[in-house]
N, C-alpha and C positions, 0 to 999 in steps of 0.2 A: 767157528769160531766163535764167541762173545764178540762185537764187537768194540767192549772196552778193556780188553783184556789180550795182553800179546805175547809171543812165544820169545824163549830169552833169544836174540840173534838169530842166527839161524842151525846152533845142535838140535838135535834132538830132545824135544818134550817129553819128561819123562812121565809117566802115565804112575799119578797120586791117590792112593786111596787115605783119608780122612778118618778116625773116629771120631763122631762127635753125640755135641748136644748142649743146651743152654746158649747162652751167648757168647762164652771165651773163643772156641774153633769157629763158629761164624765169621768171628772177626778175624781171625787169620786166613781164612779160606778168599776172605774180600781181599786182601792183600795176595796170593798164590794166584786169583783171576788175572792179574795184572801180567805173571811171567810164566801162567803157562792157558792151554787153549782151557775150555769147559769139558771139553770133549775129553781130556784127559783127565778130569777129578771124580771119583767114586768118592762116597760119603757114608757110611756105615753108622746111622742115626741111633741113639737112644729114645725107647718109647715106653720106658720105664714111668715116667710123667702121662702117659694117655690115658686119658677117660672116656667113661660116654658120658655126657651132659648136656642137661638143655635140649636131649632128644636128638643130637648129634653125635662126633666119633673126633674128639679134639686128637691129636697130635702136635703139641707143640714147637717141637725138634725140627720134625719132621717139615712142620709148616716155614716156621721161620729159614730153611735152608732151602723151599722150592723159592718165596719169597726174593730171598739177594740173588737166588738164579734169575732171577725172572725180574726185577730188576726193581720190584715195586713193595720191598722190604721196608718197614719203617724203622729206620739207624738212628733218630733218635736213642729211641726204646728196646732195638731189638725184639722185637716181635708186632705181630700185627700187620697189615698193610698200611703203607703212606697214604693219607690221606684219608681213611676212611671215618664212617660215619658211627653213632648207636645208636640209630633209630628202632630197630627193635630190643636191644636189653633196655633201654630208657620204658617204653612200653612196657615189656614184662614186668619192671618195677614198679612201676605204674598202678601194675592191675595186680599186684603184691608176690610177685615170685619173689624168693631171696636167694636173689642171683651175688657170688663171691666174686667171680671167673667177670670181666666185662669183657664182651665179643663186640670187635664191630661188624657191619650189615656185611661186607667183601669176607673176611676171613670166617664169618659164619656159613655165608655159602659154599666154600668148602668142606666145612664142616659138615656140612648135611650133606653135601653130594659124597663125601666121601663115607658117611654113614651109610646112604642108598647102594653103595658099590660092593660093602661091607653086606649087608643085608642081602643082596642078589646073588651072593656066594665068593666074590672075589677075596681072595688074599689081601693081607694088609699091603704087601712089596706089589701084587696087581697093581690092587690102588691107586697107589703113591706113583708106579709108572703110568695109569691114567692121568693121574692131574697135575704129572709131570709135562706129560707130552700137551693137555692142554692149557697149562702154563707156557709153553713153549721154552721149556729147561733143557739144556742141553746135558748139561753132567748126567750123571747118575747117581739116584739119590735111592737109598732104599734103608729100611726098614731092618734091627737086627734079628729079629723074629719073627715069624707070623702069628706064636702065641701071646696071652697076656701077661708080661711081668709087669709089678708094679712096686714101686719102690713108697713104703709108709713110715709116717711115723709114728711111733710108741710113745703118749704123754701122759702123766698122772693121769687125766678126765680118759683117755681111751685111744685105739688106734686111729688114724688119722691120712687122708691121703695128702701124699707130697704137695699139691697143690693148695693144699686145704691149708695146709704148716706153710706155706709161703707166701701164698694169696691172700686168704684169708685172714691167717693170723700174725701174717706180717713176717713171718720167721722169728716171733717172743717166745713162743711158750719153748720152754725145757726140755731138751729129747731125755727119754729114758735110751731108748735103742730104735736103730734104723731095722725095716723089717720089708726084707723083698720078699713079696708074694708072687706064686707063678699057677697059670691057670691052661689048658690048652683053651684053645680056640680063642674067639676074639671076637664074639657077636654081645649083644647087649644084656646076656645073663648075666653078665659079668661087669655091671653097670656099677661106676664110682659112685651114683648118688647109695649105693646100699654098704661097698665097703667105708663112704665117709660116715657113716650111721655106725659102725659097728664099733665094740668096744671091747674095751683091754682083757672083759673074763671071755669074749669070744676068740675062741681061736683061730687066729688067720690059718691060710693054709701055707704057713712058709715053706718054701722049695728046702725038702730035706739038704742033708749034705751029701746023698748020692746021688742024685737028680739034679738033672741043670733044663733051663728050657734047649732048644735046638736053637741054633744060629741057622738062619736058610742058608740056602747055597749057593744063593744069589751074593750075601756077603759073604763065605767062607771063599768063592771065589773071587772078590773084589779084591781080598787080600792075597789070594794064589795069584791074580796077575798084574801086581800091583809092581813099578818099579818100589817106588818107596810109600812106606806106611805111616805116617802120621798122626800120634796121637794128641790133640789140642789141648790148648789150655781149658779146658770144662771142668764145672765139679767133680773131682775124681770120685765121691761116693754116690752121686746120684746120676753123673750124666755117661760118665768111664766106666765104671765097674759095673754094672748093667750090661754094659755089652761084652767086658773080658769074661764076664758068669754065663755067657752063654756058650753050647757044647762046640766047642772046634777052634774057636777066637784063638783062645795062647797059645794053643800047638800049631796054629798056622800063624802066628805072629812070629815065634819063635824060628821060621824060616825065612823070611823078609828082614830089610835093615830097615829097623823103626826108630823114629826118630819120639822124643815125649815132651811135651812144651808144660810148663810147670803154671798153675795158675795162680802162683803165691810170691808175694815179695815180703821176705820175712814170716811172718808171721800171721799174715795178714792179707785175705783171699785180695783178687784185682774186683770180681764182684761177687754178689750171693752169699751165700751162708754157708759155704765150703770150710769155714773154722770151726762151727758148731757140730755139723755132721763127723769132720775129721775124727774130733773128741769123740764125738757119741761110738764112735769108730773102732775105739783106741788107737788111735794111729795120731802122731806128730801134728797141725794143722800147717805142715810147711813144706819149701820145697823136696828137702829130705824127706821127709813121710810119704810127700807124693811118690819121688821117687825110689822109695822103699814098697811099693805098692807095684810099680812097673819095673822093676831091675831084672827080672826072669827073660824078660824080652827084647828092652830097648838097649839101641846098639849109641844113640846119641841124647840125651837128653840137655835141656835148652832152658833156663833161668833168667830170670832178669839181672841185668849189670846191678841195681841195688842192694839186693837180694843180697844178708848179710848169713842165712843161711846156706852156704856154699857146698854145692855137691861137686865131689871131685872130676874131671874131666867134662864139666860141664861147659854147654856153650855161653858166653854174657852175653846181654844182649838185651835191649829197650823190648819190655814184652807190654809194657804198656799202651795198650794199639787205643787209643784216646780218637784217634783218626784212620784216616785210610792212607795216608804217608807213611805213620805210624807201620801199619801193616802190609805193608806192600815194601819197606824198609827190610823186615825181620824176613817176610815172603824171601824176598833175595840173600839172603843174609844164612838163610838154612839150604836153599839153593845154591849157594857155593859152596859150603860143607860139604855139602851132600853129593859133590860133583866124585864122578868115577866111581859111584854106588850104586849104578845104573848103568 
């Protein structure tokens, strides 16, 4: 057990599997670490924002989780490593490189190692296991798939990677469409540099309606072996839906007790560009819209106590996790409600 976590009294701690991406779900997991041991936590992570960039492999949502459990996450930004430096980034800019992502030196080292592991023939699942072992992470963190799935944003000027939309353009570019692309394999031939240069008249390899990326056997087993599955308050379009789109995930969820936490208060997301993305997807940017995406497999829906878009039978509590105390309180509230479900 992580020294910062503690099991609830002497009762058996449940095994909980989270579906996670971005920063919302990690904030909830921070609270659950005070309630159940790290060893009882599995996390299936969105990889649709991954990219090959600057000669390394970036997997931002996996890294946020690894750093959280390793105790080194910068919880001011909820990405990167606490106290990291940017010497390499600064020098590359001095030498004329066009860098839209700022990577810390320690963070970059992880990306370089992951790239080497992938190029050596490891799957992303195995590479993640290796990095977790080196960081002494006790939770089981895994990608949703070992294929390349990418969330792209179609704008009037062409198709751009979600990272470009959110980081380079600060989410200010009008969205015409959210486009998910799928390719087998994960090596550097699928580089983000190429995808970032695609234009609207170049047809992306859009996932056909009858084809889905395959969820890993490990991800499916993490759901099957869990007592409870929690869809955290991450962006429904770019963080949770890519996981749900993987073959076998929805079917597995229908067989488990599932808790889903809304990332909205009214029509405002707690963080990030969820409002614009939900609208581009043709869904209301609200808790009701989120519930509509999850209702086929959700047993308990959680929304903020201040939310005016009330979902019937939802558990209402404070979901604005601005500090660890609120994260822990939310985790304990959910644990109290799900007693007897495992």
